[in-house]
All heavy atoms as an XYZ file, in Angstrom:
745
protein
N     -65.698     -9.249    -27.558
C     -66.164     -9.716    -28.850
C     -67.668     -9.342    -29.145
O     -68.002     -9.014    -30.277
C     -66.055    -11.209    -28.829
C     -66.443    -11.935    -30.157
C     -65.506    -11.593    -31.301
O     -64.540    -11.001    -31.159
O     -65.843    -11.947    -32.484
N     -68.446     -9.294    -28.113
C     -69.834     -8.970    -28.293
C     -69.896     -7.572    -28.707
O     -70.652     -7.213    -29.631
C     -70.594     -9.123    -26.937
C     -71.955     -8.442    -26.972
C     -73.058     -9.012    -27.679
C     -72.199     -7.197    -26.364
C     -74.200     -8.418    -27.757
C     -73.452     -6.642    -26.403
C     -74.520     -7.178    -27.064
O     -75.685     -6.591    -27.183
N     -69.222     -6.607    -28.098
C     -69.226     -5.266    -28.449
C     -68.798     -5.007    -29.915
O     -69.328     -4.174    -30.580
C     -68.311     -4.381    -27.493
C     -68.761     -4.330    -26.076
C     -70.056     -3.658    -25.975
N     -69.918     -2.416    -25.290
C     -70.874     -1.685    -25.053
N     -72.115     -1.986    -25.480
N     -70.767     -0.524    -24.409
N     -67.718     -5.632    -30.301
C     -67.201     -5.588    -31.691
C     -68.318     -6.065    -32.671
O     -68.674     -5.339    -33.704
C     -65.980     -6.389    -31.867
C     -65.288     -6.219    -33.217
C     -64.110     -7.160    -33.452
N     -64.492     -8.636    -33.478
C     -65.067     -9.189    -34.523
N     -65.355     -8.504    -35.612
N     -65.390    -10.518    -34.513
N     -68.940     -7.192    -32.451
C     -69.917     -7.726    -33.326
C     -71.232     -6.865    -33.248
O     -71.769     -6.630    -34.337
C     -70.276     -9.128    -32.895
C     -69.227    -10.266    -33.144
C     -69.675    -11.550    -32.609
C     -68.921    -10.293    -34.656
N     -71.470     -6.266    -32.154
C     -72.698     -5.409    -32.122
C     -72.344     -4.087    -32.972
O     -73.366     -3.728    -33.576
C     -72.760     -4.943    -30.605
C     -73.800     -4.022    -30.295
C     -73.751     -3.715    -28.702
N     -74.714     -2.756    -28.368
C     -74.528     -1.485    -27.954
N     -73.369     -1.021    -28.030
N     -75.536     -0.755    -27.541
N     -71.256     -3.583    -32.919
C     -70.874     -2.403    -33.731
C     -70.945     -2.711    -35.159
O     -71.402     -1.927    -35.966
C     -69.603     -1.825    -33.306
C     -69.577     -1.063    -31.960
C     -70.622     -0.057    -31.883
O     -70.786      0.763    -32.773
O     -71.349      0.055    -30.825
N     -70.504     -3.920    -35.541
C     -70.544     -4.309    -36.958
C     -72.013     -4.442    -37.348
O     -72.372     -4.006    -38.518
C     -69.845     -5.676    -37.167
C     -68.339     -5.577    -37.302
C     -67.666     -6.891    -37.533
O     -68.245     -7.725    -38.168
O     -66.566     -7.117    -37.078
N     -72.796     -5.108    -36.492
C     -74.207     -5.269    -36.844
C     -74.884     -3.865    -37.033
O     -75.672     -3.634    -38.013
C     -74.967     -6.024    -35.735
C     -76.425     -6.027    -35.880
C     -77.156     -6.744    -36.876
C     -77.214     -5.239    -35.000
C     -78.456     -6.682    -36.897
C     -78.492     -5.141    -35.066
C     -79.175     -5.804    -36.000
N     -74.676     -2.906    -36.173
C     -75.256     -1.664    -36.220
C     -74.844     -0.863    -37.505
O     -75.549     -0.219    -38.125
C     -74.937     -0.860    -35.012
C     -75.625     -1.397    -33.669
C     -75.093     -0.653    -32.482
C     -77.164     -1.446    -33.761
N     -73.541     -1.033    -37.829
C     -73.066     -0.377    -39.057
C     -73.689     -0.904    -40.309
O     -74.101     -0.210    -41.167
C     -71.548     -0.582    -39.075
O     -71.065     -0.067    -40.308
N     -73.819     -2.265    -40.376
C     -74.439     -2.892    -41.546
C     -76.003     -2.483    -41.536
O     -76.574     -2.144    -42.570
C     -74.394     -4.385    -41.527
C     -75.198     -5.012    -42.512
C     -72.857     -4.750    -41.709
N     -76.633     -2.440    -40.421
C     -78.092     -2.075    -40.308
C     -78.264     -0.613    -40.856
O     -79.130     -0.430    -41.690
C     -78.571     -2.153    -38.984
C     -80.014     -1.864    -38.732
C     -80.882     -3.142    -39.077
C     -80.270     -1.411    -37.293
N     -77.363      0.301    -40.456
C     -77.553      1.636    -40.882
C     -77.223      1.790    -42.421
O     -77.921      2.509    -43.084
C     -76.620      2.614    -40.036
C     -76.738      3.979    -40.365
N     -75.876      4.569    -41.321
C     -77.543      4.933    -39.977
C     -76.245      5.816    -41.430
N     -77.349      6.044    -40.709
N     -76.162      1.079    -42.748
C     -75.756      1.164    -44.266
C     -76.901      0.548    -45.099
O     -77.203      1.237    -46.121
C     -74.548      0.320    -44.436
O     -73.472      0.915    -43.676
C     -74.121      0.310    -45.965
N     -77.572     -0.435    -44.641
C     -78.730     -1.082    -45.403
C     -79.806     -0.049    -45.601
O     -80.302      0.229    -46.733
C     -79.206     -2.291    -44.661
C     -80.458     -2.760    -45.304
C     -81.719     -2.524    -44.798
C     -80.646     -3.599    -46.583
N     -82.608     -3.102    -45.687
C     -81.950     -3.733    -46.728
C     -79.780     -4.123    -47.385
C     -82.563     -4.493    -47.800
C     -80.256     -4.862    -48.492
C     -81.677     -5.023    -48.621
N     -80.252      0.621    -44.574
C     -81.364      1.548    -44.634
C     -80.913      2.857    -45.338
O     -81.763      3.438    -46.085
C     -81.936      1.837    -43.272
C     -82.822      0.654    -42.750
C     -82.388     -0.024    -41.754
C     -83.984      0.416    -43.320
C     -83.116     -1.107    -41.268
C     -84.771     -0.589    -42.888
C     -84.414     -1.386    -41.828
N     -79.670      3.212    -45.257
C     -79.209      4.372    -46.042
C     -79.208      4.034    -47.548
O     -79.644      4.885    -48.347
C     -77.829      4.728    -45.575
N     -78.748      2.836    -47.912
C     -78.729      2.441    -49.322
C     -80.218      2.363    -49.842
O     -80.375      2.758    -51.023
C     -78.147      1.015    -49.473
C     -76.665      1.018    -48.939
C     -75.711      1.676    -49.945
O     -75.990      2.801    -50.435
N     -74.645      1.085    -50.246
N     -81.137      1.902    -49.139
C     -82.566      1.699    -49.509
C     -83.120      3.191    -49.718
O     -83.756      3.460    -50.706
C     -83.352      0.907    -48.555
C     -82.883     -0.469    -48.433
C     -84.805      1.050    -48.804
C     -82.953     -1.196    -49.794
N     -82.709      4.108    -48.872
C     -83.192      5.545    -48.995
C     -82.514      6.111    -50.216
O     -83.325      6.824    -50.930
C     -82.854      6.321    -47.787
C     -83.488      7.674    -47.662
O     -84.651      7.750    -47.954
O     -82.735      8.673    -47.543
N     -81.350      5.881    -50.497
C     -80.730      6.359    -51.748
C     -81.473      5.830    -53.027
O     -81.831      6.576    -53.839
C     -79.227      5.906    -51.905
C     -78.284      6.680    -51.026
C     -77.189      5.997    -50.379
C     -78.447      8.079    -50.640
C     -76.310      6.631    -49.610
C     -77.507      8.770    -49.888
C     -76.424      7.950    -49.329
N     -81.712      4.481    -53.009
C     -82.416      3.958    -54.133
C     -83.893      4.507    -54.306
O     -84.286      4.823    -55.438
C     -82.537      2.443    -53.944
C     -81.205      1.689    -54.075
C     -81.456      0.155    -53.663
C     -80.727      1.673    -55.526
N     -84.470      4.704    -53.157
C     -85.868      5.235    -53.160
C     -85.896      6.709    -53.696
O     -86.918      7.162    -54.189
C     -86.474      5.229    -51.794
N     -84.839      7.397    -53.529
C     -84.760      8.729    -54.007
C     -84.067      8.891    -55.365
O     -83.619     10.026    -55.726
C     -84.046      9.625    -52.947
C     -84.966      9.930    -51.790
O     -85.813     10.652    -51.866
N     -84.753      9.256    -50.605
N     -83.943      7.792    -56.128
C     -83.507      7.814    -57.506
C     -82.030      7.631    -57.750
O     -81.622      7.739    -58.954
N     -81.292      7.322    -56.769
C     -79.824      7.129    -56.943
C     -79.688      5.745    -57.715
O     -80.300      4.762    -57.277
C     -79.011      7.144    -55.720
C     -79.193      8.435    -54.939
C     -77.581      6.830    -55.926
C     -78.759      9.627    -55.672
N     -78.994      5.666    -58.747
C     -78.755      4.490    -59.484
C     -77.921      3.549    -58.660
O     -77.029      3.819    -57.948
C     -78.065      4.753    -60.798
N     -78.247      2.187    -58.738
C     -77.475      1.212    -57.985
C     -75.992      1.395    -58.154
O     -75.181      1.211    -57.185
C     -78.043     -0.200    -58.388
C     -79.447      0.164    -58.878
C     -79.368      1.603    -59.472
N     -75.533      1.566    -59.309
C     -74.079      1.750    -59.643
C     -73.465      2.951    -59.064
O     -72.269      2.981    -58.873
C     -73.830      1.708    -61.033
C     -74.046      0.334    -61.820
O     -74.113     -0.649    -61.079
O     -74.290      0.334    -63.056
N     -74.254      3.992    -58.642
C     -73.762      5.104    -57.974
C     -73.781      5.056    -56.468
O     -73.457      6.125    -55.765
C     -74.582      6.342    -58.450
C     -74.382      6.624    -59.967
O     -73.313      6.268    -60.515
O     -75.319      7.214    -60.574
N     -74.275      3.967    -55.823
C     -74.382      3.879    -54.352
C     -72.931      3.786    -53.845
O     -71.980      3.116    -54.433
C     -75.057      2.563    -54.000
C     -76.592      2.649    -54.427
C     -77.199      1.314    -54.020
C     -77.319      3.753    -53.561
N     -72.651      4.289    -52.644
C     -71.355      4.241    -52.002
C     -70.944      2.867    -51.673
O     -69.752      2.558    -51.722
C     -71.490      4.978    -50.816
C     -72.902      5.470    -50.589
C     -73.596      5.104    -51.871
N     -71.866      1.877    -51.270
C     -71.545      0.529    -50.963
C     -72.544     -0.417    -51.683
O     -73.374     -0.986    -51.030
C     -71.498      0.327    -49.445
C     -70.647      1.125    -48.698
O     -70.973      2.062    -48.175
N     -69.348      0.706    -48.817
N     -72.452     -0.466    -53.018
C     -73.397     -1.224    -53.762
C     -73.572     -2.790    -53.404
O     -74.565     -3.394    -53.604
C     -73.123     -1.077    -55.273
C     -71.657     -0.801    -55.205
C     -71.349      0.063    -53.957
N     -72.408     -3.242    -52.885
C     -72.437     -4.653    -52.543
C     -73.363     -4.997    -51.389
O     -73.729     -6.172    -51.282
C     -70.976     -5.113    -52.136
C     -70.444     -4.522    -50.801
C     -69.911     -3.148    -50.900
O     -69.887     -2.521    -52.042
O     -69.459     -2.536    -49.935
N     -73.778     -4.015    -50.634
C     -74.665     -4.252    -49.500
C     -76.068     -4.600    -50.030
O     -76.797     -5.567    -49.536
C     -74.780     -2.979    -48.612
C     -75.898     -3.120    -47.523
C     -73.476     -2.745    -47.978
N     -76.544     -4.012    -51.069
C     -77.855     -4.186    -51.614
C     -77.846     -4.991    -52.887
O     -79.020     -5.377    -53.428
C     -78.653     -2.848    -51.788
C     -78.958     -2.202    -50.497
C     -78.021     -1.978    -52.735
N     -76.787     -5.340    -53.434
C     -76.724     -6.088    -54.665
C     -77.490     -7.436    -54.618
O     -78.339     -7.632    -55.542
C     -75.237     -6.494    -54.998
C     -75.140     -6.988    -56.480
C     -73.748     -7.087    -56.909
N     -73.296     -5.705    -57.225
C     -72.140     -5.141    -56.656
N     -71.402     -5.880    -55.894
N     -71.720     -3.950    -56.988
N     -77.432     -8.233    -53.524
C     -78.304     -9.440    -53.566
C     -79.771     -9.045    -53.584
O     -80.577     -9.743    -54.180
C     -77.892    -10.136    -52.213
C     -76.558     -9.604    -51.952
C     -76.578     -8.196    -52.434
N     -80.152     -7.976    -52.879
C     -81.544     -7.610    -52.915
C     -81.995     -7.210    -54.303
O     -83.059     -7.653    -54.712
C     -81.681     -6.399    -51.918
C     -83.001     -5.700    -51.940
C     -84.092     -6.227    -51.402
C     -83.016     -4.376    -52.382
C     -85.336     -5.536    -51.477
C     -84.141     -3.612    -52.302
C     -85.344     -4.160    -51.908
O     -86.519     -3.522    -51.893
N     -81.116     -6.513    -54.987
C     -81.521     -5.980    -56.366
C     -81.420     -7.162    -57.335
O     -82.225     -7.198    -58.306
C     -80.503     -4.853    -56.813
C     -80.700     -3.611    -55.953
C     -79.708     -2.586    -56.361
C     -82.097     -3.008    -56.063
N     -80.577     -8.197    -57.069
C     -80.637     -9.322    -58.003
C     -81.928    -10.075    -57.920
O     -82.333    -10.583    -58.880
C     -79.394    -10.144    -57.696
C     -78.081     -9.638    -58.127
C     -76.799    -10.322    -57.641
O     -77.043    -11.411    -56.855
O     -75.747     -9.981    -57.940
N     -82.428    -10.194    -56.650
C     -83.730    -10.876    -56.547
C     -84.929    -10.088    -57.042
O     -85.821    -10.598    -57.553
C     -84.002    -11.082    -55.052
N     -84.842     -8.711    -57.008
C     -85.865     -7.864    -57.524
C     -85.202     -6.543    -58.095
O     -84.994     -5.627    -57.295
C     -86.806     -7.514    -56.383
C     -88.024     -6.632    -56.806
O     -88.103     -6.513    -58.099
O     -88.868     -6.407    -56.033
N     -84.842     -6.596    -59.324
C     -84.146     -5.465    -59.912
C     -84.780     -4.100    -59.942
O     -84.141     -3.104    -60.063
C     -83.785     -5.972    -61.358
C     -84.221     -7.372    -61.508
C     -85.031     -7.653    -60.264
N     -86.084     -4.152    -59.771
C     -86.878     -2.861    -59.817
C     -87.880     -2.932    -58.663
O     -89.067     -2.762    -58.814
C     -87.618     -2.743    -61.196
C     -86.667     -2.731    -62.347
C     -87.286     -2.313    -63.570
N     -87.731     -0.895    -63.333
C     -88.165     -0.113    -64.375
N     -88.196     -0.637    -65.586
N     -88.494      1.128    -64.062
N     -87.342     -2.880    -57.468
C     -88.254     -2.813    -56.309
C     -88.983     -1.558    -56.206
O     -88.501     -0.478    -56.626
C     -87.322     -3.050    -55.078
C     -86.055     -2.465    -55.612
C     -85.990     -2.775    -57.066
N     -90.188     -1.597    -55.717
C     -90.991     -0.478    -55.420
C     -90.571      0.160    -54.040
O     -90.628     -0.468    -53.029
C     -92.492     -0.743    -55.379
C     -93.109     -1.051    -56.695
C     -94.687     -1.094    -56.668
O     -95.299     -0.442    -55.785
O     -95.033     -2.045    -57.274
N     -89.997      1.304    -54.119
C     -89.487      1.948    -52.988
C     -90.085      3.363    -52.820
O     -90.011      4.122    -53.695
C     -87.917      2.119    -53.080
C     -87.183      0.817    -53.130
C     -85.786      1.018    -53.516
C     -87.298     -0.052    -51.938
N     -90.563      3.610    -51.637
C     -91.228      4.893    -51.377
C     -90.264      5.740    -50.637
O     -89.815      5.373    -49.545
C     -92.526      4.564    -50.584
C     -93.274      5.814    -50.167
O     -92.747      6.850    -49.783
N     -94.533      5.716    -50.233
N     -89.958      7.024    -51.069
C     -88.957      7.803    -50.422
C     -89.453      8.177    -48.955
O     -88.551      8.231    -48.050
C     -88.938      9.110    -51.268
C     -89.344      8.657    -52.638
C     -90.274      7.547    -52.411
N     -90.675      8.339    -48.761
C     -91.195      8.727    -47.433
C     -90.984      7.564    -46.430
O     -90.444      7.722    -45.335
C     -92.701      9.104    -47.441
C     -93.341      9.412    -46.102
C     -94.756      9.716    -46.255
C     -95.421      9.956    -44.985
N     -96.866     10.069    -44.975
N     -91.255      6.319    -46.910
C     -90.966      5.162    -46.046
C     -89.516      4.896    -45.715
O     -89.201      4.571    -44.719
C     -91.696      3.933    -46.627
C     -93.236      4.027    -46.661
O     -93.780      4.799    -45.874
O     -93.865      3.265    -47.411
N     -88.761      5.094    -46.875
C     -87.332      4.703    -46.699
C     -86.697      5.839    -45.758
O     -85.820      5.424    -44.964
C     -86.669      4.815    -48.067
O     -86.617      6.073    -48.680
N     -87.198      7.021    -45.803
C     -86.598      8.076    -44.902
C     -87.010      7.661    -43.427
O     -86.194      7.862    -42.480
C     -87.086      9.499    -45.267
N     -88.249      7.261    -43.232
C     -88.727      6.883    -41.966
C     -87.979      5.715    -41.372
O     -87.531      5.744    -40.201
C     -90.180      6.492    -41.956
C     -90.780      6.161    -40.629
C     -92.279      5.780    -40.679
N     -92.492      4.530    -41.538
C     -92.270      3.340    -41.025
N     -91.788      3.132    -39.847
N     -92.471      2.294    -41.911
N     -87.698      4.715    -42.171
C     -86.934      3.604    -41.757
C     -85.408      3.995    -41.401
O     -84.853      3.573    -40.470
C     -86.925      2.448    -42.770
C     -88.256      1.857    -43.031
C     -88.290      0.925    -44.195
C     -88.690      1.077    -41.735
N     -84.786      4.878    -42.264
C     -83.427      5.273    -41.979
C     -83.561      6.065    -40.575
O     -82.612      5.966    -39.815
C     -82.992      6.169    -43.082
C     -81.605      6.797    -42.909
C     -80.585      5.641    -42.667
C     -81.168      7.554    -44.109
N     -84.494      6.859    -40.394
C     -84.658      7.621    -39.078
C     -84.716      6.626    -37.973
O     -84.087      6.828    -36.870
C     -85.839      8.486    -39.118
C     -85.670      9.799    -39.934
O     -84.485     10.098    -40.253
O     -86.707     10.481    -40.194
N     -85.549      5.591    -38.213
C     -85.638      4.541    -37.038
C     -84.251      3.850    -36.801
O     -83.904      3.632    -35.637
C     -86.695      3.469    -37.436
C     -88.103      3.994    -37.454
C     -88.584      4.416    -36.028
O     -87.968      4.036    -35.052
O     -89.519      5.163    -36.025
N     -83.561      3.589    -37.852
C     -82.166      2.996    -37.704
C     -81.269      3.916    -36.997
O     -80.566      3.506    -36.047
C     -81.580      2.599    -38.990
N     -81.353      5.204    -37.306
C     -80.500      6.177    -36.620
C     -80.830      6.385    -35.152
O     -79.966      6.524    -34.260
C     -80.408      7.500    -37.373
C     -79.754      7.366    -38.669
C     -79.849      8.631    -39.630
O     -80.726      9.471    -39.299
O     -79.127      8.650    -40.556
N     -82.195      6.329    -34.898
C     -82.657      6.307    -33.443
C     -82.089      5.147    -32.754
O     -81.649      5.332    -31.472
C     -84.080      6.365    -33.424
O     -84.609      7.636    -34.049
C     -84.718      6.415    -32.032
N     -82.127      3.997    -33.384
C     -81.579      2.769    -32.630
C     -80.137      2.961    -32.321
O     -79.733      2.656    -31.249
C     -81.774      1.516    -33.535
C     -81.183      0.311    -33.004
C     -81.824     -0.169    -31.728
C     -81.314     -0.865    -34.017
N     -79.329      3.510    -33.276
C     -77.915      3.679    -33.004
C     -77.702      4.682    -31.802
O     -76.900      4.376    -30.903
C     -77.210      4.247    -34.235
C     -76.588      3.256    -35.125
C     -77.690      2.318    -35.699
C     -75.836      3.856    -36.270
N     -78.459      5.755    -31.874
C     -78.398      6.755    -30.724
C     -78.783      6.045    -29.428
O     -78.083      6.299    -28.362
C     -79.209      7.936    -30.960
C     -78.573      8.927    -31.920
C     -79.402     10.294    -31.917
N     -80.800     10.079    -32.191
C     -81.402     10.002    -33.389
N     -80.675     10.035    -34.471
N     -82.641      9.891    -33.480
N     -79.840      5.245    -29.383
C     -80.424      4.705    -28.178
C     -79.329      3.698    -27.617
O     -79.185      3.714    -26.382
C     -81.713      3.948    -28.508
O     -82.617      4.870    -28.994
C     -82.266      3.279    -27.265
N     -78.824      2.894    -28.451
C     -77.783      1.917    -27.975
C     -76.506      2.590    -27.562
O     -75.714      1.855    -26.824
C     -77.463      0.901    -29.151
C     -78.747     -0.120    -29.368
C     -78.345     -0.882    -30.539
C     -79.028     -0.902    -28.036
N     -76.251      3.799    -27.754
C     -75.044      4.422    -27.271
C     -75.310      4.915    -25.831
O     -74.313      5.287    -25.189
C     -74.723      5.656    -28.069
C     -74.131      5.195    -29.371
C     -73.573      6.358    -30.212
N     -73.013      5.906    -31.475
C     -73.623      6.212    -32.645
N     -74.661      7.082    -32.687
N     -73.074      5.705    -33.793
N     -76.521      4.815    -25.353
C     -76.874      5.140    -23.939
C     -77.017      3.842    -23.142
O     -76.858      2.845    -23.625
C     -78.120      6.005    -23.851
O     -79.167      5.302    -24.381
N     -77.266      3.965    -21.858
C     -77.306      2.824    -21.018
C     -78.749      2.207    -21.007
O     -79.546      2.448    -20.141
C     -76.961      3.249    -19.584
C     -76.721      2.094    -18.705
O     -76.604      0.955    -19.135
N     -76.825      2.298    -17.390
N     -79.032      1.479    -22.101
C     -80.272      0.838    -22.253
C     -80.069     -0.605    -22.455
O     -79.031     -1.125    -22.835
C     -81.142      1.462    -23.420
C     -81.460      2.846    -23.166
C     -80.423      1.154    -24.699
N     -81.148     -1.341    -22.292
C     -81.223     -2.805    -22.572
C     -81.132     -3.062    -24.008
O     -82.033     -2.548    -24.715
C     -82.424     -3.399    -21.901
C     -82.542     -4.920    -22.138
O     -82.834     -5.352    -23.203
N     -82.309     -5.654    -21.032
N     -80.147     -3.768    -24.530
C     -80.010     -3.912    -25.971
C     -81.241     -4.637    -26.612
O     -81.709     -4.201    -27.661
C     -78.700     -4.715    -26.293
C     -77.483     -4.009    -26.038
O     -77.512     -2.763    -25.650
O     -76.415     -4.605    -26.350
N     -81.688     -5.642    -25.905
C     -82.811     -6.421    -26.486
C     -84.020     -5.554    -26.571
O     -84.754     -5.603    -27.574
C     -83.057     -7.673    -25.661
N     -84.280     -4.837    -25.536
C     -85.464     -3.891    -25.541
C     -85.351     -2.843    -26.730
O     -86.319     -2.531    -27.396
C     -85.610     -3.256    -24.242
C     -86.823     -2.330    -24.050
C     -88.131     -3.106    -24.320
C     -86.880     -1.761    -22.691
N     -84.146     -2.318    -26.892
C     -83.948     -1.254    -27.896
C     -84.172     -1.879    -29.330
O     -84.741     -1.259    -30.183
C     -82.517     -0.600    -27.837
N     -83.568     -2.998    -29.582
C     -83.824     -3.764    -30.881
C     -85.241     -4.054    -31.058
O     -85.725     -3.888    -32.216
C     -82.837     -4.941    -30.915
C     -83.220     -5.766    -32.186
C     -81.435     -4.477    -30.973
N     -85.925     -4.615    -30.025
C     -87.414     -4.886    -30.198
C     -88.132     -3.613    -30.536
O     -89.114     -3.641    -31.399
C     -87.965     -5.471    -28.953
C     -87.466     -6.889    -28.791
C     -88.091     -7.615    -27.603
N     -87.572     -8.946    -27.419
C     -87.287     -9.550    -26.287
N     -87.478     -8.834    -25.134
N     -86.816    -10.657    -26.228
N     -87.834     -2.597    -29.878
C     -88.513     -1.289    -30.142
C     -88.292     -0.895    -31.553
O     -89.250     -0.350    -32.236
C     -88.081     -0.207    -29.104
O     -88.656      0.975    -29.406
N     -87.016     -0.947    -32.020
C     -86.787     -0.639    -33.365
C     -87.503     -1.513    -34.355
O     -88.139     -1.003    -35.298
C     -85.282     -0.830    -33.593
C     -84.897     -0.856    -35.135
C     -84.848      0.223    -35.913
C     -84.573     -2.086    -35.673
C     -84.612      0.161    -37.292
C     -84.280     -2.242    -37.033
C     -84.294     -1.120    -37.842
N     -87.555     -2.746    -34.081
C     -88.286     -3.671    -35.064
C     -89.741     -3.320    -35.087
O     -90.341     -3.257    -36.137
C     -88.169     -5.086    -34.581
N     -90.371     -3.045    -33.983
C     -91.821     -2.718    -33.914
C     -92.014     -1.302    -34.701
O     -93.015     -1.180    -35.442
C     -92.312     -2.579    -32.521
C     -92.472     -3.953    -31.832
C     -92.791     -3.626    -30.307
C     -93.494     -4.741    -32.415
N     -91.217     -0.408    -34.425
C     -91.344      0.865    -35.049
C     -91.041      0.858    -36.620
O     -91.718      1.470    -37.368
C     -90.368      2.004    -34.495
C     -90.762      2.404    -33.047
O     -91.917      2.155    -32.705
N     -89.872      2.852    -32.211
N     -90.086      0.025    -36.954
C     -89.794     -0.123    -38.412
C     -90.960     -0.775    -39.148
O     -91.217     -0.531    -40.317
C     -88.460     -0.890    -38.534
N     -91.552     -1.771    -38.415
C     -92.693     -2.588    -39.041
C     -93.974     -1.734    -39.112
O     -94.871     -2.154    -39.853
C     -92.852     -3.899    -38.294
N     -94.033     -0.710    -38.297
C     -95.266      0.074    -38.164
C     -95.598      0.688    -39.597
O     -94.738      1.281    -40.209
C     -95.112      1.088    -37.140
C     -96.267      2.130    -37.197
C     -97.575      1.730    -36.644
C     -96.181      3.440    -37.684
C     -98.632      2.599    -36.642
C     -97.207      4.311    -37.631
C     -98.399      3.903    -37.114
O     -99.439      4.763    -37.143
N     -96.820      0.522    -39.994
C     -97.269      1.045    -41.362
C     -98.194      2.151    -40.998
O     -99.254      2.021    -40.522
C     -97.976     -0.023    -42.098
C     -98.408      0.508    -43.472
O     -98.242      1.668    -43.743
O     -98.865     -0.332    -44.222
N     -97.745      3.404    -41.238
C     -98.587      4.592    -40.851
C     -99.771      4.727    -41.652
O    -100.684      5.466    -41.364
C     -97.699      5.852    -40.791
C     -97.114      6.263    -42.103
O     -97.263      5.560    -43.168
O     -96.582      7.333    -42.239
N     -99.924      3.960    -42.769
C    -101.259      3.941    -43.568
C    -102.161      3.234    -42.677
O    -103.398      3.703    -42.655
C    -100.960      3.319    -44.932
C    -102.272      3.101    -45.607
C     -99.980      4.052    -45.701
N    -101.884      2.239    -42.015
C    -102.832      1.464    -41.165
C    -103.046      2.212    -39.872
O    -104.143      1.990    -39.211
C    -102.306      0.066    -40.877
N    -102.154      3.098    -39.497
C    -102.306      3.733    -38.183
C    -102.964      4.993    -38.367
O    -103.629      5.708    -37.790
């Protein structure tokens, strides 16, 4: 059950960041492959400020997490690393 839920979580995580990247690159919400994923986000803020560079970096981090978790690593450590890398603001760094 843990493995199944883990895969579902990872799929949703990747889909979320892919959708944000699409939006940041000018794809209309109605043209998204899975608009239901970001619909609540867009209902709260219909015109969010999205930076294509940042959205691409976050999508890359999500894909790195997926690749990392397919190897023999500690799940908690991999997720923490993802969270820290995703939160990193390269303007401040």
